[in-house]
GUKOLZA-545489 format. One line per 5 residues: number of its first residue (from 1); their letters; for each residue y, z, x of N, C-alpha, C. Coordinates in Angstrom, 2 decimals. Each point is the difference from the previous one (the first is absolute). Layout:
N
NUM	A	Y Z X Y Z X Y Z X; ...
end
This chain:
125
1	VQLVE	-1.19 0.12 1.11 1.69 -0.43 -1.18 0.34 0.23 0.79; 1.49 -0.96 -0.36 1.36 0.05 0.59 0.69 -0.14 0.10; 1.27 0.42 0.06 1.47 -0.07 -0.90 0.57 -1.29 1.45; 0.54 -0.66 -0.73 0.67 -1.17 1.00 1.40 -0.07 -0.64; 1.57 0.33 0.87 0.80 0.32 -0.70 0.87 -1.62 0.90
6	SGGGL	0.74 -0.95 -0.82 0.55 -0.50 0.40 1.46 -1.30 -0.32; 0.91 -0.83 0.32 1.05 -0.37 -0.64 1.33 1.33 1.42; -0.18 0.28 0.51 0.59 0.14 1.59 0.59 -0.74 0.20; 0.95 0.21 0.85 1.77 -1.44 0.99 0.39 0.80 -0.09; 0.96 -0.73 1.31 1.25 -0.02 0.16 0.81 -0.11 -0.54
11	VQAGD	1.01 0.67 -0.59 1.11 -0.68 -0.68 1.28 0.83 -0.51; 1.40 -0.11 0.05 1.63 0.21 0.18 -0.23 1.28 -1.02; 1.05 0.89 0.57 0.25 1.10 -0.89 0.55 -1.07 -1.71; -0.65 0.70 -0.36 0.85 -0.23 -1.69 -0.79 -0.96 -0.71; -1.30 -0.79 0.61 -1.62 -0.14 -0.53 -0.82 0.58 -0.94
16	SLRLS	-0.33 -0.66 -0.43 -1.21 0.70 -0.54 -1.51 -0.57 0.84; -0.89 0.73 -0.59 -1.74 -0.17 0.25 -0.36 0.64 -0.83; -1.56 -0.68 -0.12 -0.36 0.81 -1.00 -1.37 -0.15 0.48; -0.96 1.11 0.31 -1.57 0.71 0.60 -0.96 0.00 -0.89; -1.02 -0.33 0.46 -0.94 -0.11 -1.34 -1.18 0.70 1.12
21	CAAAT	-0.90 0.80 -0.76 -1.18 0.46 0.66 -0.98 -0.79 -0.77; -1.26 0.23 0.71 -1.14 -0.74 -0.78 -1.21 0.66 -0.11; -0.44 0.20 -0.59 -1.73 -0.03 0.23 -1.14 -0.64 -0.86; -0.99 -0.01 1.16 -0.51 -1.45 -1.01 -1.57 0.58 -0.46; -0.12 1.28 -0.91 -0.24 0.27 -1.43 1.12 0.98 -0.22
26	GIFKD	0.19 0.88 -1.39 0.52 0.91 -0.86 -0.47 0.98 0.69; 0.42 0.38 1.48 -0.51 1.63 0.12 1.14 0.67 -0.35; 0.94 -0.16 0.25 1.42 0.79 -0.63 0.16 -0.31 -1.41; -0.47 -0.33 -1.36 1.08 -0.24 -0.98 -0.51 1.50 -0.40; -0.34 1.34 0.21 -0.16 0.81 -0.35 1.27 1.54 0.71
31	YAMGW	-0.25 -0.85 0.88 1.40 0.84 1.24 1.13 0.02 0.55; 0.39 0.70 0.15 2.07 -0.19 0.39 -0.08 -0.69 0.92; 0.69 -0.70 0.30 -0.02 -0.54 1.05 1.69 0.04 0.81; 0.52 -0.12 0.80 0.37 0.03 1.36 0.74 -0.64 0.83; 1.27 -0.22 0.06 0.48 -1.30 1.58 0.29 1.50 0.87
36	FRQAP	0.35 -0.29 1.36 0.19 1.18 0.95 0.52 -1.05 0.55; 0.93 0.18 1.58 0.91 -1.10 1.17 -0.46 1.33 0.69; 0.67 -1.03 1.68 0.27 0.74 1.22 0.48 -1.07 0.35; 0.94 0.80 0.91 0.74 -1.05 1.07 0.06 0.48 1.32; 0.06 -0.89 0.11 -0.20 0.65 1.78 0.46 0.90 0.24
41	GKERE	-0.72 0.78 0.70 -0.04 1.96 0.97 0.23 0.50 -1.40; -0.80 -0.52 -1.09 0.19 1.35 -0.90 -1.08 -0.08 -0.89; 0.56 1.28 -0.46 -1.34 -0.02 -1.00 -0.25 -0.35 -1.05; -1.49 -0.58 -0.55 -0.05 -0.87 -1.39 0.89 1.32 -1.16; 0.15 -1.13 -0.56 1.27 0.96 -1.56 -0.97 -0.97 -0.84
46	FVAAI	0.55 1.43 -1.23 -0.84 -0.55 -1.14 1.45 -0.81 -1.01; -0.34 -0.81 -0.34 1.41 -0.91 -0.67 -0.48 0.18 -1.30; -0.49 -0.46 -0.77 -0.37 0.04 -1.39 -1.92 -0.09 -0.08; 0.48 0.03 -1.45 -1.21 0.98 -0.62 -0.53 -0.61 -1.73; -1.25 -0.30 -0.36 -0.15 -0.01 -1.29 -0.97 0.12 -0.86
51	SWNAI	-0.16 0.33 -1.41 -0.91 0.44 0.36 -1.15 -0.26 -1.11; -1.11 0.04 -0.42 -1.01 -1.01 0.26 0.54 -0.99 -1.15; 0.06 0.84 -1.36 0.72 -1.10 -1.24 1.57 -0.79 0.55; 0.39 0.47 1.11 1.55 -0.49 0.27 1.07 0.75 -0.96; -0.83 1.18 -0.66 1.54 0.86 -1.12 0.86 0.48 1.02
56	STDYV	-0.68 -0.13 0.89 0.78 1.33 0.69 -0.04 -0.78 1.88; 1.57 0.13 0.40 -0.08 0.29 0.90 1.49 0.73 0.87; -0.15 -0.27 1.71 0.68 0.83 0.44 0.59 -0.86 1.68; 1.00 0.59 0.77 0.55 -0.84 0.30 1.05 1.22 1.21; -0.29 -0.41 1.37 0.78 0.09 0.70 1.23 -0.15 -0.31
61	DSVKG	1.23 1.85 0.31 1.32 -0.57 -0.17 0.46 -1.34 0.02; -0.79 -0.47 1.53 1.20 -1.08 0.88 -0.05 -1.31 -0.60; -0.82 -0.10 -1.15 -0.87 -1.30 -0.11 0.43 0.08 -2.18; 0.50 0.71 0.61 0.17 -0.01 -2.50 0.81 -0.18 0.13; -0.33 -1.19 -1.44 0.97 -1.57 -0.27 0.22 -0.02 0.48
66	RFTIS	-0.61 -0.80 1.68 -0.61 -1.24 0.25 -1.06 -0.40 -0.24; -1.11 0.32 0.37 -1.52 -0.20 0.08 -1.09 0.78 -1.39; -0.25 -0.78 -0.32 -0.54 -0.20 -1.44 -1.34 0.15 0.72; -1.21 0.71 -0.50 -1.46 -0.07 -0.17 -0.77 -0.36 -0.74; -0.80 -0.62 -0.77 -0.41 -0.33 -1.23 -1.68 -0.64 0.31
71	RDNAK	-0.67 -0.22 -0.75 -1.40 0.12 0.11 -0.76 -0.91 -0.98; -1.29 -0.69 0.26 -0.38 -1.33 -0.66 -1.47 0.84 0.00; -0.44 0.66 -0.91 -1.42 0.43 0.60 -0.87 -1.52 -0.72; 0.14 -0.49 -0.67 -1.16 -1.25 0.27 -0.03 -0.99 0.52; 1.08 -0.42 0.74 -0.22 -0.50 1.31 0.17 1.22 1.16
76	NAVYL	-0.37 0.68 0.27 -0.52 1.09 0.99 1.21 0.53 1.08; 1.46 -0.32 -0.45 1.15 0.05 0.37 0.86 0.78 0.39; 0.67 0.55 0.69 1.11 0.87 -0.05 1.25 -1.16 0.48; 1.16 0.60 -0.66 0.91 -1.04 1.00 1.17 1.41 0.06; 0.83 -0.61 1.56 1.29 0.76 -0.28 1.27 -0.61 0.40
81	QMNSL	0.90 -0.54 -1.12 0.66 -1.17 -0.53 1.95 1.28 1.21; 0.45 -0.91 1.14 0.73 0.67 0.58 1.17 -0.52 0.26; 0.97 0.26 -0.68 1.73 -0.72 0.10 0.66 0.89 0.49; 1.02 -1.11 0.43 0.80 0.18 1.10 0.14 1.07 1.33; -1.12 -0.65 0.22 -0.50 0.66 1.33 1.02 0.28 0.95
86	KPGDT	-0.27 1.33 0.84 0.75 -0.13 1.25 -0.24 0.34 1.37; 0.33 -0.11 0.93 -0.92 -0.02 1.69 -0.99 1.35 -0.13; 0.85 0.89 -0.61 -1.02 1.47 0.23 -1.62 -0.06 -0.81; 0.35 -1.16 -0.88 -1.48 -0.61 -0.90 -0.70 -0.32 1.15; 0.20 -0.50 0.99 -0.95 -0.16 0.91 -1.32 0.37 0.20
91	AVYYC	-1.06 -0.28 -0.17 -1.42 1.16 0.73 -1.14 -1.18 0.18; -1.00 0.68 -0.42 -1.66 0.00 -0.26 -0.29 0.71 -1.45; 0.06 -1.63 -1.27 -0.38 1.49 -1.18 -1.33 -0.54 -0.26; -0.27 1.32 -0.53 -1.43 0.40 0.07 -0.26 0.05 -1.67; -1.11 -0.72 -0.55 -0.56 0.37 -1.87 -1.30 1.29 0.23
96	AVRPT	0.05 0.45 -0.47 -1.08 1.30 -0.06 -0.34 0.64 -1.48; -1.19 0.09 -0.20 -0.80 0.33 -1.68 -0.40 1.76 0.32; 0.50 0.20 -0.89 -0.17 1.76 -0.58 -1.22 0.27 -0.46; -1.21 0.44 0.86 -1.13 -0.62 -0.59 -0.65 1.63 -0.81; 0.73 0.32 -0.69 0.22 0.73 -0.94 -0.65 -0.49 -1.45
101	SGAGL	-0.51 -0.48 -0.59 -0.14 -0.15 -1.32 0.80 0.73 -1.06; 1.78 -0.70 -0.69 0.78 0.57 -1.33 0.72 0.89 0.76; 0.00 -0.07 1.81 1.07 0.68 0.27 1.15 -0.51 0.42; 1.12 1.57 -0.04 1.36 -0.97 -0.66 0.38 -0.25 1.66; 1.56 -0.29 0.39 0.44 -0.38 1.07 0.41 0.99 0.67
106	SRSMN	0.25 -0.31 1.46 -0.83 0.88 0.91 1.92 -0.93 1.19; 0.04 0.96 0.91 1.12 -0.83 0.89 -0.92 0.06 1.59; -0.95 0.97 -0.40 -0.88 0.96 1.35 -0.94 -1.98 0.78; 0.22 -0.29 1.07 -1.21 -0.04 0.39 -1.10 -0.08 0.59; -0.14 1.32 -0.10 -1.42 0.77 -0.45 -1.06 -0.27 -1.05
111	EYGLW	0.83 -0.21 -1.24 -0.16 -0.43 -1.30 -0.76 -1.08 -0.42; -0.15 -1.07 1.01 -0.10 -1.12 0.24 -0.80 -0.86 0.94; -1.33 -0.42 -0.19 -1.37 -0.15 0.28 -0.05 -1.47 0.33; 0.40 -0.44 -0.19 -0.18 -2.23 0.14 0.91 -0.83 -0.03; 0.18 0.10 1.49 1.53 -0.46 0.46 -0.16 -1.50 0.32
116	GPGTQ	0.90 -1.04 -0.25 -0.48 -1.20 0.70 0.73 0.08 1.19; -0.03 -1.35 0.93 0.49 -0.20 1.35 1.83 0.16 -0.14; 0.64 -0.80 -0.63 1.23 1.03 0.12 1.04 -1.91 0.18; 1.74 -0.30 -0.39 -0.18 -1.23 -0.32 1.71 0.42 0.61; 0.09 -0.90 1.45 1.27 -0.05 0.24 1.22 -0.04 -0.59
121	ITVSS	1.06 0.91 -0.19 1.97 -0.60 -0.66 0.71 -0.07 0.99; 0.42 -1.16 0.11 1.09 0.23 0.88 1.51 -0.40 -0.64; 0.45 0.95 -0.06 1.32 -0.17 -0.29 1.33 0.04 0.73; 1.16 -1.24 -0.28 0.46 -0.15 1.65 1.25 0.18 -1.04; 1.10 0.98 1.06 0.81 -0.30 -0.53 1.99 -1.69 0.15
end
């Protein structure tokens, strides 16, 4: 079982990108999902999370109003729409599964048990 992120790239400040995270099987339709990022020289940090049924979402303050997390369980996919990108958003972005069926949202990396390899986002000023 594997998660694969896509949609990264090099953009200018103010641009938009949409990240996708896909799994080969419907492994996460019952689980909360999260996006995290890791900038060079920094620890991995929480970005956004979405409940298994997409009713609840959570965002780190620095991306509120700019990023939107969504999911399509029929397509085994989770998305992160990123608008008004800033150089400070430059990082490798990872999606992850919180493998506890029906569990709520979490910002803790320790609550997530399956990670993708990441996709690089570089925002130039």
